[in-house]
NUNUKOL-601889 format. One record per residue (C-alpha): x, y, z; residue number from 0; residue in three letters. Coordinates in steps of 0.5 Angstrom, whole numbers. Each point is the difference from the previous one (the first is absolute). Layout:
NUNUKOL-601889
REC X Y Z NUM Ala
...
end
This chain:
NUNUKOL-601889
REC 0 0 0 0 Unk
REC 6 5 -2 1 Unk
REC 4 3 -5 2 Unk
REC 1 -6 -5 3 Unk
REC 0 -5 5 4 Unk
REC -6 -5 2 5 Unk
REC 0 -7 -3 6 Unk
REC -6 -4 -1 7 Unk
REC 1 -8 0 8 Unk
REC -7 -1 -1 9 Unk
REC -4 0 -7 10 Unk
REC -3 6 -1 11 Unk
REC -6 3 -5 12 Unk
REC -2 7 -1 13 Unk
REC -4 0 7 14 Unk
REC 2 1 6 15 Unk
REC 3 -7 4 16 Unk
REC 2 1 7 17 Unk
REC 2 7 -1 18 Unk
REC 4 -1 -6 19 Unk
REC -2 2 -7 20 Unk
REC 4 -2 -7 21 Unk
REC -2 6 -3 22 Unk
REC 4 4 5 23 Unk
REC 6 -5 -1 24 Unk
REC -1 2 -7 25 Unk
REC 1 7 2 26 Unk
REC 6 -1 4 27 Unk
REC 3 -4 -7 28 Unk
REC -2 7 -4 29 Unk
REC 3 4 6 30 Unk
REC 7 -3 0 31 Unk
REC 1 -1 -7 32 Unk
REC -1 7 -1 33 Unk
REC 5 2 5 34 Unk
REC 5 -5 -2 35 Unk
REC -1 2 -8 36 Unk
REC 1 7 2 37 Unk
REC 6 -1 4 38 Unk
REC 3 -4 -6 39 Unk
REC -2 4 -6 40 Unk
REC -3 6 3 41 Unk
REC -1 3 -7 42 Unk
REC -4 -6 -2 43 Unk
REC -5 1 6 44 Unk
REC 1 7 2 45 Unk
REC -5 0 5 46 Unk
REC 1 -7 3 47 Unk
REC 1 3 7 48 Unk
REC -7 0 1 49 Unk
REC 0 -7 2 50 Unk
REC 2 2 7 51 Unk
REC -7 4 0 52 Unk
REC -3 -6 -2 53 Unk
REC 3 -4 6 54 Unk
REC -2 5 5 55 Unk
REC -7 0 -2 56 Unk
REC 0 -8 0 57 Unk
REC 3 1 7 58 Unk
REC -5 5 3 59 Unk
REC -6 -5 -3 60 Unk
REC 3 -6 3 61 Unk
REC 3 2 7 62 Unk
REC -7 4 1 63 Unk
REC -4 -5 -2 64 Unk
REC 4 -5 5 65 Unk
REC -1 5 6 66 Unk
REC -7 2 -1 67 Unk
REC -1 -8 1 68 Unk
REC 4 0 6 69 Unk
REC 1 7 3 70 Unk
REC 6 0 5 71 Unk
REC -3 0 7 72 Unk
REC 6 2 4 73 Unk
REC 8 1 -1 74 Unk
REC 1 -8 0 75 Unk
REC -4 0 -6 76 Unk
REC 3 5 -3 77 Unk
REC 7 -3 1 78 Unk
REC -2 -6 -2 79 Unk
REC -2 3 -7 80 Unk
REC 7 3 0 81 Unk
REC 3 -6 1 82 Unk
REC -4 -4 -6 83 Unk
REC 3 6 -4 84 Unk
REC 7 -2 2 85 Unk
REC -1 -7 -1 86 Unk
REC -2 1 -7 87 Unk
REC 4 6 -2 88 Unk
REC 7 0 3 89 Unk
REC 3 -7 -1 90 Unk
REC 1 2 -8 91 Unk
REC 1 7 1 92 Unk
REC 6 -1 5 93 Unk
REC 3 -5 -5 94 Unk
REC 0 5 -5 95 Unk
REC 3 5 4 96 Unk
REC 5 -4 2 97 Unk
REC 2 -3 -6 98 Unk
REC 0 7 -4 99 Unk
REC 5 2 5 100 Unk
REC 4 -6 -1 101 Unk
REC 0 2 -8 102 Unk
REC 1 7 1 103 Unk
REC 7 -2 4 104 Unk
REC 2 -5 -6 105 Unk
REC -2 4 -6 106 Unk
REC -2 8 1 107 Unk
REC 6 5 1 108 Unk
REC 2 3 7 109 Unk
REC -3 7 -3 110 Unk
REC -7 -3 2 111 Unk
REC 1 -4 6 112 Unk
REC -1 6 5 113 Unk
REC -7 2 -3 114 Unk
REC -2 -7 -1 115 Unk
REC 2 -2 7 116 Unk
REC -5 5 3 117 Unk
REC -6 -2 -5 118 Unk
REC 1 -7 2 119 Unk
REC -1 2 7 120 Unk
REC -6 4 -2 121 Unk
REC -3 -6 -4 122 Unk
REC 1 -5 6 123 Unk
REC -4 5 4 124 Unk
REC -5 2 -5 125 Unk
REC 1 7 0 126 Unk
REC 3 0 -7 127 Unk
REC -5 5 -3 128 Unk
REC 1 5 5 129 Unk
REC 8 -1 -1 130 Unk
REC -1 2 -8 131 Unk
REC -5 5 2 132 Unk
REC 5 4 4 133 Unk
REC 6 -1 -4 134 Unk
REC -1 -2 -7 135 Unk
REC -5 4 -3 136 Unk
REC 5 6 0 137 Unk
REC 3 2 -7 138 Unk
REC 7 -1 3 139 Unk
REC -2 -7 2 140 Unk
REC -2 -2 -8 141 Unk
REC 7 -3 -1 142 Unk
REC 0 -5 5 143 Unk
REC -1 -7 -2 144 Unk
REC -6 -3 2 145 Unk
REC 1 -5 5 146 Unk
REC -2 -8 0 147 Unk
REC -5 3 6 148 Unk
REC -4 5 -3 149 Unk
REC -6 -4 -2 150 Unk
REC -1 -1 8 151 Unk
REC -3 7 0 152 Unk
REC -7 -3 -2 153 Unk
REC 1 -6 5 154 Unk
REC 2 5 5 155 Unk
REC -7 4 -1 156 Unk
REC -4 -6 0 157 Unk
REC 3 -2 7 158 Unk
REC -1 7 3 159 Unk
REC -7 -1 -3 160 Unk
REC -1 -7 4 161 Unk
REC 3 3 6 162 Unk
REC -5 5 1 163 Unk
REC -6 -3 -4 164 Unk
REC -2 -6 5 165 Unk
REC 0 6 6 166 Unk
REC -4 4 -4 167 Unk
REC -5 -5 -2 168 Unk
REC 0 -2 8 169 Unk
REC -2 7 2 170 Unk
REC -5 1 -5 171 Unk
REC -3 -7 2 172 Unk
REC 0 2 7 173 Unk
REC -4 7 -1 174 Unk
REC -5 -4 -5 175 Unk
REC -1 -5 6 176 Unk
REC -1 6 5 177 Unk
REC -4 4 -5 178 Unk
REC -4 -6 -2 179 Unk
REC 2 2 -7 180 Unk
REC 1 -6 -6 181 Unk
REC 7 -1 0 182 Unk
REC 0 0 -8 183 Unk
REC -3 7 1 184 Unk
REC 5 2 5 185 Unk
REC 6 -2 -4 186 Unk
REC -3 3 -7 187 Unk
REC 0 7 4 188 Unk
REC 6 -1 3 189 Unk
REC 4 -2 -6 190 Unk
REC -4 5 -4 191 Unk
REC 3 6 4 192 Unk
REC 7 -3 -1 193 Unk
REC -1 -1 -8 194 Unk
REC -2 7 0 195 Unk
REC 5 3 4 196 Unk
REC 6 -4 -3 197 Unk
REC -2 1 -7 198 Unk
REC -1 8 1 199 Unk
REC 7 0 3 200 Unk
REC 3 -5 -5 201 Unk
REC -3 5 -6 202 Unk
REC 3 6 4 203 Unk
REC 7 -3 2 204 Unk
REC 1 -3 -7 205 Unk
REC -1 7 -3 206 Unk
REC 5 3 5 207 Unk
REC 5 -6 0 208 Unk
REC -1 -6 -4 209 Unk
REC 6 -3 2 210 Unk
REC -2 -1 7 211 Unk
REC -7 -1 -1 212 Unk
REC 2 -6 -4 213 Unk
REC 3 -4 6 214 Unk
REC -5 3 6 215 Unk
REC -4 -4 3 216 Unk
REC -5 5 1 217 Unk
REC -1 2 -7 218 Unk
REC -1 -8 -1 219 Unk
REC -5 -1 5 220 Unk
REC -6 1 -4 221 Unk
REC 2 -5 -5 222 Unk
REC -1 -5 6 223 Unk
REC -6 3 2 224 Unk
REC -3 -1 -7 225 Unk
REC 1 -7 1 226 Unk
REC -3 0 7 227 Unk
REC -6 4 -2 228 Unk
REC -1 -6 -5 229 Unk
REC 0 -5 6 230 Unk
REC -4 4 5 231 Unk
REC -6 0 -5 232 Unk
REC -1 -7 2 233 Unk
REC 0 -7 -3 234 Unk
REC -6 1 -4 235 Unk
REC 3 6 -4 236 Unk
REC 6 -4 -2 237 Unk
REC -3 -7 -1 238 Unk
REC 0 -3 -7 239 Unk
REC -4 3 -5 240 Unk
REC -3 -3 -6 241 Unk
REC -3 6 -4 242 Unk
REC 3 3 -6 243 Unk
REC 1 7 3 244 Unk
REC 5 -3 5 245 Unk
REC 4 -3 -5 246 Unk
REC 0 7 -4 247 Unk
REC 2 3 7 248 Unk
REC 6 -5 1 249 Unk
REC 3 1 -7 250 Unk
REC -1 8 1 251 Unk
REC 4 -1 6 252 Unk
REC 6 -4 -3 253 Unk
REC 0 5 -6 254 Unk
REC 1 5 5 255 Unk
REC 6 -4 3 256 Unk
REC 3 -2 -7 257 Unk
REC -1 7 -2 258 Unk
REC 4 3 5 259 Unk
REC 5 -5 -1 260 Unk
REC 1 2 -7 261 Unk
REC -1 8 0 262 Unk
REC 2 2 7 263 Unk
REC 8 2 0 264 Unk
REC 4 2 6 265 Unk
REC 0 7 -3 266 Unk
REC -7 1 3 267 Unk
REC -1 3 7 268 Unk
REC -2 -7 4 269 Unk
REC -4 -2 4 270 Unk
REC -5 6 1 271 Unk
REC -6 -1 -4 272 Unk
REC 3 -3 -6 273 Unk
REC 0 -7 4 274 Unk
REC -7 0 1 275 Unk
REC 0 -3 -7 276 Unk
REC 3 -7 2 277 Unk
REC -2 0 7 278 Unk
REC -7 1 -2 279 Unk
REC 1 -5 -5 280 Unk
REC 2 -5 4 281 Unk
REC -6 1 5 282 Unk
REC -5 -1 -5 283 Unk
REC 3 -6 -2 284 Unk
REC 0 -3 7 285 Unk
REC -7 3 1 286 Unk
REC -3 -3 -7 287 Unk
REC 3 -7 0 288 Unk
REC -5 -5 -3 289 Unk
REC -2 -6 -4 290 Unk
REC -2 3 -6 291 Unk
REC 2 -4 -6 292 Unk
REC 4 7 -3 293 Unk
REC 2 2 7 294 Unk
REC 8 0 1 295 Unk
REC 0 -5 6 296 Unk
REC 2 -5 -4 297 Unk
REC 6 4 -3 298 Unk
REC 2 2 7 299 Unk
REC -1 -7 3 300 Unk
REC 4 -4 -6 301 Unk
REC 5 -4 3 302 Unk
REC 6 4 -3 303 Unk
REC -3 6 4 304 Unk
REC -1 -4 6 305 Unk
REC 7 -3 0 306 Unk
REC 3 7 -1 307 Unk
REC -5 3 5 308 Unk
REC 2 -5 5 309 Unk
REC 8 2 -1 310 Unk
REC -1 7 0 311 Unk
REC 3 2 6 312 Unk
REC 6 -4 0 313 Unk
REC 1 2 -8 314 Unk
REC -1 8 3 315 Unk
REC 5 -1 5 316 Unk
REC 5 -4 -5 317 Unk
REC 0 4 -7 318 Unk
REC 3 7 3 319 Unk
REC 6 -2 3 320 Unk
REC 2 -5 -6 321 Unk
REC -2 6 -5 322 Unk
REC 5 4 4 323 Unk
REC 6 -4 2 324 Unk
REC 0 -4 -7 325 Unk
REC 3 5 -4 326 Unk
REC 6 0 5 327 Unk
REC 1 -7 -2 328 Unk
REC -2 0 -8 329 Unk
REC 4 3 -5 330 Unk
REC -6 1 -4 331 Unk
REC -7 1 3 332 Unk
REC -5 0 -6 333 Unk
REC -7 -3 -2 334 Unk
REC 3 -8 1 335 Unk
REC 3 1 6 336 Unk
REC -6 4 3 337 Unk
REC -4 -6 -2 338 Unk
REC 5 -5 3 339 Unk
REC 0 5 6 340 Unk
REC -8 0 1 341 Unk
REC 0 -8 -1 342 Unk
REC 5 0 6 343 Unk
REC -4 4 4 344 Unk
REC -6 -4 -1 345 Unk
REC 3 -6 2 346 Unk
REC 3 3 6 347 Unk
REC -7 2 2 348 Unk
REC -3 -7 -1 349 Unk
REC 6 -3 5 350 Unk
REC -1 6 5 351 Unk
REC -8 -1 0 352 Unk
REC 1 -8 1 353 Unk
REC 7 0 4 354 Unk
REC -1 6 4 355 Unk
REC -7 3 1 356 Unk
REC -4 -6 0 357 Unk
REC 5 -4 5 358 Unk
REC 2 6 4 359 Unk
REC -8 1 1 360 Unk
REC 0 -7 3 361 Unk
REC 6 1 4 362 Unk
REC -2 7 3 363 Unk
REC -7 -4 2 364 Unk
REC 3 -5 4 365 Unk
REC 7 0 5 366 Unk
REC 0 5 5 367 Unk
REC 7 2 -2 368 Unk
REC -2 2 -7 369 Unk
REC -6 4 2 370 Unk
REC -2 6 -5 371 Unk
REC 2 5 5 372 Unk
REC 7 -3 2 373 Unk
REC 1 -1 -8 374 Unk
REC -2 7 -1 375 Unk
REC 5 2 6 376 Unk
REC 6 -4 -2 377 Unk
REC -1 1 -7 378 Unk
REC 0 7 0 379 Unk
REC 6 0 5 380 Unk
REC 4 -4 -5 381 Unk
REC -2 4 -6 382 Unk
REC 1 6 3 383 Unk
REC 7 -2 3 384 Unk
REC 2 -3 -7 385 Unk
REC -2 7 -4 386 Unk
REC 3 4 6 387 Unk
REC 6 -4 -1 388 Unk
REC 0 1 -7 389 Unk
REC -1 7 0 390 Unk
REC 6 1 5 391 Unk
REC 5 -3 -4 392 Unk
REC -3 4 -6 393 Unk
REC 2 6 5 394 Unk
REC 6 -2 2 395 Unk
REC 2 -1 -7 396 Unk
REC -1 7 -2 397 Unk
REC 3 3 6 398 Unk
REC 6 -5 -1 399 Unk
REC 1 2 -7 400 Unk
REC 6 6 -1 401 Unk
REC -3 7 1 402 Unk
REC -1 4 -7 403 Unk
REC 6 4 1 404 Unk
REC 4 -5 1 405 Unk
REC -2 -4 -6 406 Unk
REC 0 6 -4 407 Unk
REC 7 1 2 408 Unk
REC 2 -7 -2 409 Unk
REC -4 0 -7 410 Unk
REC 3 7 -2 411 Unk
REC 7 -3 2 412 Unk
REC -1 -6 -5 413 Unk
REC -3 4 -6 414 Unk
REC 4 6 1 415 Unk
REC -4 7 0 416 Unk
REC 0 0 -8 417 Unk
REC -5 -6 0 418 Unk
REC -3 1 7 419 Unk
REC -8 1 1 420 Unk
REC -2 6 -5 421 Unk
REC 6 -1 -4 422 Unk
REC -1 -8 -1 423 Unk
REC -3 1 -7 424 Unk
REC 6 4 -3 425 Unk
REC 3 -5 -4 426 Unk
REC -1 -8 -1 427 Unk
REC 6 -1 4 428 Unk
REC -4 3 6 429 Unk
REC -6 -4 -2 430 Unk
REC 4 -7 0 431 Unk
REC 4 2 7 432 Unk
REC -7 1 3 433 Unk
REC -2 -6 -2 434 Unk
REC 6 -4 3 435 Unk
REC -1 3 7 436 Unk
REC -2 -5 5 437 Unk
REC -3 5 5 438 Unk
REC -4 6 -1 439 Unk
REC -1 7 3 440 Unk
REC -4 -1 4 441 Unk
REC -2 -8 1 442 Unk
REC -7 -1 -3 443 Unk
REC -3 -2 7 444 Unk
REC 3 7 2 445 Unk
REC -2 4 -6 446 Unk
REC -7 0 1 447 Unk
REC 1 5 6 448 Unk
REC 5 4 -4 449 Unk
REC -5 6 0 450 Unk
REC 1 7 -1 451 Unk
REC -1 4 7 452 Unk
REC -7 2 -2 453 Unk
REC -3 -6 2 454 Unk
REC 3 -1 7 455 Unk
REC -2 8 1 456 Unk
REC -7 -2 -3 457 Unk
REC 0 6 -5 458 Unk
REC -5 -3 -4 459 Unk
REC -7 2 -1 460 Unk
REC -4 -6 0 461 Unk
REC -6 -3 -3 462 Unk
REC -2 -3 6 463 Unk
REC -2 7 3 464 Unk
REC -2 2 -7 465 Unk
REC 6 5 0 466 Unk
REC -3 4 5 467 Unk
REC 6 0 4 468 Unk
REC 5 3 -3 469 Unk
REC 7 0 3 470 Unk
REC 6 4 -2 471 Unk
REC 7 -2 1 472 Unk
REC 6 4 0 473 Unk
REC 7 -2 -1 474 Unk
REC 6 5 0 475 Unk
REC 0 7 2 476 Unk
REC 3 4 -6 477 Unk
REC -2 7 -2 478 Unk
REC -3 -3 -7 479 Unk
REC -7 -2 1 480 Unk
REC -1 -7 -4 481 Unk
REC -7 -4 0 482 Unk
REC 0 -7 -2 483 Unk
REC -7 -2 -3 484 Unk
REC -4 -6 -3 485 Unk
REC -2 -7 2 486 Unk
REC 4 -5 3 487 Unk
REC 5 0 -7 488 Unk
REC 2 7 3 489 Unk
REC 1 -2 7 490 Unk
REC 5 -5 -3 491 Unk
REC 4 5 -3 492 Unk
REC 1 3 8 493 Unk
REC 7 -3 1 494 Unk
REC 3 3 -6 495 Unk
REC -3 7 1 496 Unk
REC 3 -1 7 497 Unk
REC 7 0 -2 498 Unk
REC -1 5 -5 499 Unk
REC -3 5 6 500 Unk
REC 6 -1 4 501 Unk
REC 4 2 -6 502 Unk
REC -4 6 -2 503 Unk
REC -2 3 6 504 Unk
REC -8 -2 -1 505 Unk
REC -5 -1 5 506 Unk
REC -5 -6 -3 507 Unk
REC -7 0 2 508 Unk
REC -4 -7 -2 509 Unk
REC -7 0 -3 510 Unk
REC -1 -7 -2 511 Unk
REC -6 -4 0 512 Unk
REC -1 -8 -1 513 Unk
REC -3 -1 -7 514 Unk
REC -3 7 -1 515 Unk
REC 3 3 -6 516 Unk
REC 0 8 2 517 Unk
REC -3 3 -6 518 Unk
REC -6 4 -2 519 Unk
REC -5 -6 -2 520 Unk
REC -4 -5 4 521 Unk
REC 3 -7 0 522 Unk
REC -4 -6 1 523 Unk
REC 1 -3 6 524 Unk
REC -4 -6 3 525 Unk
REC -4 5 4 526 Unk
REC -3 7 -1 527 Unk
REC 3 2 7 528 Unk
REC 7 -2 -3 529 Unk
REC -1 4 -7 530 Unk
REC -3 6 4 531 Unk
REC 6 0 5 532 Unk
REC 5 -1 -5 533 Unk
REC -2 6 -4 534 Unk
REC -1 4 6 535 Unk
REC 7 -2 2 536 Unk
REC 3 4 -7 537 Unk
REC -4 6 2 538 Unk
REC 3 0 7 539 Unk
REC 7 -1 -3 540 Unk
REC -1 6 -5 541 Unk
REC -2 4 6 542 Unk
REC 6 -2 4 543 Unk
REC 4 2 -6 544 Unk
REC -3 7 0 545 Unk
REC 1 1 7 546 Unk
REC 7 -2 1 547 Unk
REC 3 2 -6 548 Unk
REC 5 -6 -2 549 Unk
REC 6 2 -4 550 Unk
REC 0 -7 -4 551 Unk
REC -6 -5 0 552 Unk
REC 3 -7 -2 553 Unk
REC -6 -5 -2 554 Unk
REC -1 -7 -3 555 Unk
REC -6 -5 0 556 Unk
REC -2 -7 -2 557 Unk
REC -7 0 -4 558 Unk
REC -2 -6 3 559 Unk
REC -8 2 0 560 Unk
REC -4 3 -6 561 Unk
REC -3 7 -1 562 Unk
REC -7 0 3 563 Unk
REC -4 -2 -6 564 Unk
REC 5 -4 -4 565 Unk
REC 4 -6 0 566 Unk
REC 7 0 2 567 Unk
REC 3 -1 -7 568 Unk
REC -5 6 -3 569 Unk
REC 2 4 6 570 Unk
REC 7 3 -3 571 Unk
REC -3 6 -4 572 Unk
REC -5 2 6 573 Unk
REC 6 -1 5 574 Unk
REC 5 4 -4 575 Unk
REC -5 6 0 576 Unk
REC -1 -1 7 577 Unk
REC 7 1 1 578 Unk
REC 1 6 -4 579 Unk
REC -5 3 4 580 Unk
REC 3 -2 7 581 Unk
REC 7 2 -3 582 Unk
REC -2 7 -2 583 Unk
REC -3 1 7 584 Unk
REC 6 -2 4 585 Unk
REC 4 4 -5 586 Unk
REC -4 6 2 587 Unk
REC 2 0 7 588 Unk
REC 7 2 -2 589 Unk
REC 3 -7 0 590 Unk
REC 5 -3 -5 591 Unk
REC -3 -7 -2 592 Unk
REC 4 -7 -1 593 Unk
REC -4 -6 -2 594 Unk
REC 3 -7 0 595 Unk
REC -2 -5 -5 596 Unk
REC -3 -6 4 597 Unk
REC 4 -6 1 598 Unk
REC 0 -7 -3 599 Unk
REC -6 -4 3 600 Unk
REC 2 -7 1 601 Unk
REC -7 -2 3 602 Unk
REC -2 -1 -7 603 Unk
REC 4 -7 0 604 Unk
REC 2 -1 7 605 Unk
REC -4 0 7 606 Unk
REC 6 2 4 607 Unk
REC 7 2 -2 608 Unk
REC 4 -3 6 609 Unk
REC -5 -6 0 610 Unk
REC 3 -1 -7 611 Unk
REC 7 1 1 612 Unk
REC -1 -5 7 613 Unk
REC -3 -5 -4 614 Unk
REC 5 0 -6 615 Unk
REC 5 -5 1 616 Unk
REC 5 3 -5 617 Unk
REC 1 6 -4 618 Unk
REC -6 5 3 619 Unk
REC 3 5 -4 620 Unk
REC -3 -3 -6 621 Unk
REC -6 -4 3 622 Unk
REC -3 6 3 623 Unk
REC 0 5 -6 624 Unk
REC -5 1 -6 625 Unk
REC -1 3 -7 626 Unk
REC 1 8 1 627 Unk
REC -7 0 -4 628 Unk
REC -4 -4 6 629 Unk
REC 3 4 6 630 Unk
REC 1 8 -3 631 Unk
REC -7 3 2 632 Unk
REC -3 6 -3 633 Unk
REC 1 6 3 634 Unk
REC -5 6 -2 635 Unk
REC 3 5 5 636 Unk
REC 7 -1 -3 637 Unk
REC -4 1 -7 638 Unk
REC -3 6 3 639 Unk
REC 7 4 1 640 Unk
REC 1 -1 -8 641 Unk
REC -6 3 -2 642 Unk
REC 0 6 5 643 Unk
REC 7 2 -3 644 Unk
REC 2 4 6 645 Unk
REC 7 1 2 646 Unk
REC -2 0 8 647 Unk
REC -3 -7 -1 648 Unk
REC 5 -5 -1 649 Unk
REC 0 -8 -1 650 Unk
REC 5 -5 1 651 Unk
REC 0 -7 -2 652 Unk
REC 5 -5 4 653 Unk
REC -3 -7 -3 654 Unk
REC 7 -1 -3 655 Unk
REC 2 -2 7 656 Unk
REC -5 -5 0 657 Unk
REC 0 -3 -7 658 Unk
REC 5 -1 -6 659 Unk
REC -2 -1 -7 660 Unk
REC -7 -4 1 661 Unk
REC 1 -3 7 662 Unk
REC -2 3 6 663 Unk
REC 4 -3 7 664 Unk
REC -2 0 7 665 Unk
REC 7 -2 2 666 Unk
REC 4 5 -2 667 Unk
REC 8 1 2 668 Unk
REC -1 -5 6 669 Unk
REC -6 4 3 670 Unk
REC -7 -3 0 671 Unk
REC -3 7 -3 672 Unk
REC -7 -1 3 673 Unk
REC -3 -2 7 674 Unk
REC -6 -3 -3 675 Unk
REC -4 0 -7 676 Unk
REC 2 7 -2 677 Unk
REC 3 5 5 678 Unk
REC 7 1 0 679 Unk
REC 4 -2 6 680 Unk
REC 4 5 4 681 Unk
REC 7 -3 -2 682 Unk
REC -2 1 -7 683 Unk
REC -4 6 0 684 Unk
REC 6 4 4 685 Unk
REC 5 -3 -5 686 Unk
REC -4 4 -6 687 Unk
REC 1 7 4 688 Unk
REC 6 2 -4 689 Unk
REC -3 -2 -7 690 Unk
REC -6 3 2 691 Unk
REC 3 7 2 692 Unk
REC 4 0 -6 693 Unk
REC -6 0 -5 694 Unk
REC -4 4 5 695 Unk
REC 6 6 -1 696 Unk
REC -1 -1 -7 697 Unk
REC -7 1 0 698 Unk
REC 0 6 5 699 Unk
REC 6 3 0 700 Unk
REC -2 6 5 701 Unk
REC 6 1 4 702 Unk
REC -5 1 6 703 Unk
REC -2 -7 1 704 Unk
REC 7 -3 0 705 Unk
REC 7 1 4 706 Unk
REC 6 0 -5 707 Unk
end
């Protein structure tokens, strides 16, 4: 009676048999197939993530129907309910977590160990949804590789539902008895309030921050409530029906589910009101099941569907860690390998059901030493110690690696200044010398934290606050006032600018925002609040420039979002026009302006640069590189400068430090150039200061900006 997991041994028809229904097994099969296919081939089934919503409705229906039949009458009954969930769910999930940790140890690079160790702990205690909601929805976390435990977020939501629901139904039953209200009527009223409140909150939260809303228990509670409302209608409402109208209604419900899976995409704000389509579709199938000759009951109760539904919980558990870890083992990971992995996941799910789920349920029912409470306590403790130890080893490895400064000194000694870092592509000899290095600066496990000071100093206006909090950080105390402005691709130039500030007596203020390209046009974020907040940020920055009177404005932006009303590919021209206006407004403040062309973007071909380097057994220089065309992004701000033809607005392009001929590199001159999928490491950015200053002086030779 849970997400993907009730197993039925007895023959079933479309009718209810001892509380179990074949059509619901078929729904489980559809749901798990949607999720698995979406994970393996996301472009083929872009909305397959709605399979989770189908599971939530099924769980709400089955668990509420059970609790209405036997409402808890005290804490002992509530605990007994929880322990039944332990017996059904935890043996298999604990096994998958344990083996996933072992798989990470054997296959995954050390760069992911620390984060994945924490996620193993979150999965163990069914708090994965909150871990993801608080740490993985920010733009700066986009480059983090998905962990083998990421799919536990939905299981965590469900377990949190199981923890609260029997208490709620017990309280409602107590009040109904005292007030002499029919239990089903009382449940309908209470669940109706939860449904309405959660749905409204889901719509509002999704519009404000769809990332957090996706993982939140509070924005998902209404989906369980829909299934609970169907259960509360009573046996008569869900009894098998032979009329044609019920058959049509069932097909309409299935069409809503399949339509959502085929037509929805990850770009839609979800869950919110959009989730009503698959959720109500599932409820309609449950409510309208019947025996009419044209009813989908036969399809849903078909043998293969039953088998898939029976093993859906174990299949859900196994498919994701296999999918995440397999690329570290297989040189090629294409359709054939994916199909083989799917078959392996199914075999493991069958074995897990027979050898773990079924047997442990019997064991936990018998000897006292292996009772469900003890298994919960001992199993959780063992997993926590394993995952915690794994995380501790990862932290030790990070701290034991030579620090950045020492590694830079060593690599610079090996290569020589002529070939180090920003000079690494100056000749073929330098490229070959870098490829032959045994160590890089810094080591991959440290490179993820080799970030500009703007990160530690919390200088970014964040999406999570809709850019309403606008920190300004200051570096240097010179007489020349300089502003560094743009999104995170301006922020990663800070180390180079800091060195220039020391040389030229500058005082630098940062105006940087996470993902928000600072331009006079709205950009299409995933919520209206963020869209408006980013536009307001540009107005505020321009106002600051008027009031503070900067001598020089240095700016750069990555155009990662489309202009409102356009696709990303179609945004180049409207964005260029917007940047023209912004640059004119800034020049009107009396400042000189320098636009730095956006740097190549490895995220087009790899998830994370340090992970790629760590996983490369040899020649990371070539393995973690790509064709220039795939990495060099459009830069409408850079193009706007050429269109303006203003001598006080210059532009520089340093991409020749990243790309040679038709290839762009992420390991350059012995240095890992990026700390994630697109942002420059502090070490590499600092190494570019000489090139940047030389070209800026050529563009803006005004002697008031430079110390000769």
